[in-house]
N, C-alpha and C positions, 0 to 999 in steps of 0.2 A: 420576340421577347424570350423565348425558350433558349435560343442560341446565346443571348446575352447572359442569361441566368447560368447556363452551363459554363460559359467562359468565366464568369465571376467565381463559380464554385471551384473551377480548376485553378484559378489564380490563388484562391484562399488555401487550397490543398498544397500547392507549391510553396506558398509562404510558410505554412505550418511545417512542411518538411525541412525547409531551410532553417527555420528557428530551431527545430529539433536537432538538426545537424550541427549548428553552431553551439547549441547547448551541450551536446555530446563532446564536441571538440574542446570547448572551454573546460568542461569537467575533466577531461584527460590532461589538459595542460595544467590545471590547478593541482591535480593529483601528482603530477610530475614535479611541480614546484614545491609541494609539501614534502615529497620524498627527499628532494635535494636539501631543503631547509632543515629537516629533521636529521639528515646525515651530517650536515655542517654542525649542528648543535651537539650531536653524538660525538663527533671528532674534535669538539671544543675549538672550532675555528670560526664559529658564528660570532659576529660582533654583538648581536642582540639575540637573546633567547626568547622565542615566542612559543606559545602553545600551538597544538595542531590546528585548533579553530582560528587562532590569530593568523597563522600561516595561510590557511584556506582563504580567509577574507582578504589578506594582503595580496596573495597571488591572483585572486579573482579580479581585484581592482586594477592590478598592473596589466593583466591580459586585456581587460575591457578598455582601459585607457589606451593601450597600444593599438588595439583594433580601431578605436575611434580616431586616433591620430593618423593611422594609415588611410582610413576612409577619407578624412579631410584632405590629406595630401593628394589622393587620387581625384577627389571632386574638384580640387583647384587646379589640377593638371601638373602639379609639381613632380609627381611620379606616375608612371603608366600603370594601367590595370593589366591583369594577366592577358586579357583579350588583345590589348594593344601591343604587347610584347611579341605575341605569336606572329 
């Protein structure tokens, strides 16, 4: 029983690390998207002017949607995972 409990704890810790990693990566991508959006507004080339908060929400949704689409494509076998490519 101790082995199973230790294994479960390790799985939970690994999951938490992955979630933290994806959260950090997503935050960096959102920040990059905001920077690009604000620069486009500053240079008057943006078709729509959004506030920084609106850009943050929009970038977050786009990144999450893209990640979900990629996962679906991998799950259905339409594209290979990184492990399959190697």
